[in-house]
Backbone as a printed PyTorch tensor [residue, N CA C, xyz], in Angstrom:
tensor([[[ 91.7670, 107.4380,  99.6580],
         [ 90.8070, 105.8250,  99.1500],
         [ 91.4920, 104.8110, 101.0050]],

        [[ 92.1990, 104.9540, 100.7850],
         [ 92.5110, 104.0310, 102.6080],
         [ 92.3090, 105.0950, 103.7060]],

        [[ 92.4450, 106.3190, 103.4670],
         [ 93.1610, 107.0150, 104.7190],
         [ 91.1030, 107.4510, 105.2450]],

        [[ 89.8770, 107.4180, 104.9460],
         [ 88.9070, 107.2700, 105.8080],
         [ 88.9840, 106.0560, 106.8260]],

        [[ 89.0350, 104.5640, 106.1070],
         [ 89.5800, 103.4920, 106.8150],
         [ 90.7200, 103.7240, 108.1420]],

        [[ 91.6820, 104.0720, 107.9390],
         [ 92.7830, 103.4970, 108.2170],
         [ 93.8040, 104.6470, 109.2850]],

        [[ 92.8950, 106.0740, 108.2560],
         [ 93.8770, 107.1970, 108.9750],
         [ 95.4440, 107.7390, 108.3470]],

        [[ 95.5070, 108.6980, 108.8820],
         [ 96.6390, 109.0500, 108.1220],
         [ 97.8200, 108.0820, 108.2860]],

        [[ 98.0990, 108.1770, 109.8470],
         [ 98.8620, 107.8300, 110.2100],
         [ 99.5470, 106.1260, 109.8930]],

        [[ 98.4220, 105.4180, 109.8450],
         [ 97.8310, 104.2270, 109.5370],
         [ 98.3680, 103.8510, 107.6850]],

        [[ 98.1110, 104.6840, 107.2660],
         [ 98.6490, 104.6970, 106.0310],
         [ 99.3790, 104.6240, 105.7130]],

        [[100.7160, 106.2550, 106.6480],
         [101.9410, 106.0590, 106.6890],
         [102.2500, 106.1520, 106.8730]],

        [[102.3930, 103.9080, 107.8540],
         [102.6480, 102.7510, 108.6350],
         [103.0750, 102.1970, 106.8110]],

        [[101.4080, 101.4780, 107.0700],
         [101.1480, 100.6840, 106.0770],
         [102.1090, 100.7880, 104.4420]],

        [[102.4710, 101.8470, 104.5750],
         [103.6880, 103.3800, 103.0820],
         [104.7070, 102.0310, 103.5230]],

        [[105.5520, 102.5880, 104.8230],
         [106.7780, 101.9370, 105.1760],
         [106.6140, 100.6580, 105.2150]],

        [[105.5490,  99.9060, 105.8600],
         [105.4940,  98.7750, 105.8130],
         [105.4050,  97.3830, 104.4260]],

        [[104.7530,  97.9090, 103.6520],
         [104.8040,  98.0890, 101.8810],
         [106.4800,  97.6770, 101.8800]],

        [[106.8850,  98.9340, 101.8890],
         [108.0860,  99.2540, 100.2910],
         [109.0730,  98.4450, 101.8190]],

        [[109.5060,  98.6290, 102.6910],
         [110.2300,  97.4250, 103.1740],
         [110.0410,  95.3790, 103.4490]],

        [[108.2250,  95.3940, 103.2910],
         [107.9230,  93.7680, 102.3450],
         [109.0690,  94.0870, 101.1630]],

        [[108.3830,  94.9060, 100.3060],
         [108.4800,  95.0870,  98.7220],
         [110.4800,  94.8470,  98.8370]],

        [[110.8600,  95.2400,  99.5400],
         [112.8310,  95.8430,  99.4710],
         [113.1620,  94.0640,  99.7080]],

        [[112.1440,  93.6600, 100.7120],
         [112.5070,  92.6640, 101.5110],
         [112.6360,  91.3340, 100.0350]],

        [[111.8660,  91.7990,  98.8850],
         [111.3990,  90.2240,  98.1080],
         [112.5460,  90.5420,  96.9080]],

        [[112.6920,  91.7730,  96.6460],
         [113.8040,  91.9150,  95.2640],
         [115.0710,  91.3320,  96.0480]],

        [[115.9240,  91.4110,  96.6510],
         [116.2240,  91.0690,  97.0330],
         [115.7570,  89.0260,  97.5440]],

        [[115.3020,  88.8560,  97.2340],
         [115.1070,  87.3410,  97.0970],
         [114.8010,  86.7260,  95.5460]],

        [[114.1930,  87.7740,  95.1700],
         [113.7660,  87.9370,  93.7050],
         [114.3690,  88.7680,  92.5420]],

        [[115.9980,  88.4560,  92.0620],
         [116.6410,  89.6680,  92.2530],
         [116.3220,  89.9120,  90.3790]],

        [[115.2690,  89.2820,  89.7100],
         [115.5740,  89.7240,  88.9410],
         [115.0360,  91.0490,  88.3110]],

        [[114.7600,  91.1200,  87.0020],
         [114.4850,  92.5130,  86.6260],
         [113.0400,  92.7480,  86.3050]],

        [[112.2710,  92.4140,  86.2550],
         [110.8720,  92.5640,  86.2870],
         [110.0660,  92.2740,  87.6260]],

        [[110.8760,  91.6950,  88.9330],
         [110.2250,  91.7740,  90.2050],
         [110.8340,  92.9950,  90.7590]],

        [[111.8180,  93.8310,  90.1220],
         [112.4920,  94.5130,  90.1590],
         [111.6480,  96.0330,  90.3550]],

        [[110.7440,  96.0450,  89.1030],
         [110.2860,  96.9540,  88.4370],
         [109.2060,  96.5960,  88.6330]],

        [[108.4180,  94.9860,  89.4170],
         [106.9610,  95.7240,  89.9710],
         [107.4150,  95.3790,  91.4720]],

        [[107.8380,  95.5970,  92.2680],
         [108.1880,  95.2740,  93.4530],
         [108.8210,  97.1760,  93.7430]],

        [[109.6830,  98.0450,  93.4760],
         [109.6970,  99.6670,  93.2410],
         [108.3440, 101.0250,  93.1970]],

        [[107.3220,  99.8980,  92.9900],
         [105.8770, 100.4490,  92.1180],
         [105.6960, 100.1410,  94.0460]],

        [[106.2910, 100.0050,  95.1180],
         [105.3950, 100.3030,  95.8850],
         [105.7860, 100.7400,  96.9670]],

        [[105.9870, 102.5140,  97.0280],
         [106.5420, 102.9470,  98.1340],
         [105.0380, 104.4890,  97.8210]],

        [[105.8800, 104.6680,  98.3100],
         [104.9310, 105.7840,  99.3990],
         [104.6030, 107.2140,  98.7200]],

        [[103.6760, 107.4610,  98.0910],
         [103.4750, 108.8250,  96.5900],
         [104.3310, 109.7210,  98.1220]],

        [[104.6860, 111.0100,  98.0120],
         [105.4830, 111.9690,  98.2950],
         [104.2280, 112.6840,  99.3400]],

        [[102.9560, 112.7710,  98.6220],
         [102.1190, 113.7990,  99.0230],
         [101.2080, 113.5050, 100.2940]],

        [[101.3150, 112.2900, 100.0960],
         [100.3580, 111.1270, 101.5170],
         [102.1150, 111.7800, 102.8690]],

        [[102.7500, 111.8330, 102.7660],
         [104.1940, 112.1230, 103.2450],
         [104.1310, 113.6880, 103.9420]],

        [[104.4030, 114.7020, 102.7200],
         [103.7820, 115.8270, 103.5140],
         [102.2350, 116.0880, 104.0220]],

        [[100.9210, 115.3230, 103.9810],
         [100.4140, 115.6650, 104.1460],
         [100.3940, 115.6440, 105.6290]],

        [[101.1620, 114.5640, 105.9690],
         [101.3970, 113.4470, 107.0740],
         [101.9210, 115.2410, 108.5210]],

        [[103.1230, 115.6600, 107.6390],
         [103.7620, 116.0360, 108.7120],
         [103.2280, 117.7080, 108.2610]],

        [[102.6360, 118.2080, 106.8040],
         [101.3970, 118.6110, 107.2410],
         [100.3960, 118.8600, 108.6880]],

        [[ 99.7780, 117.8580, 108.2830],
         [ 98.7200, 117.4310, 110.3440],
         [ 98.9970, 117.8820, 111.3730]],

        [[100.8360, 117.7040, 111.4250],
         [101.1420, 116.9050, 112.5720],
         [101.3110, 118.5250, 113.2770]],

        [[101.0980, 120.1030, 112.6590],
         [101.6640, 121.1250, 113.0350],
         [100.2290, 121.8860, 113.1250]]])
């Protein structure tokens, strides 16, 4: 969905940025609903594999 607009490297960076933001927010709001909600913001493993495949 975002791949044509920001590219594979941008999507890779965005995934790590959102993951870091989510883990920071888990530290601020340590209840179960926040933890379950914010752990959904991880980068899918198929994007990582596509990124490394494209580098070769």
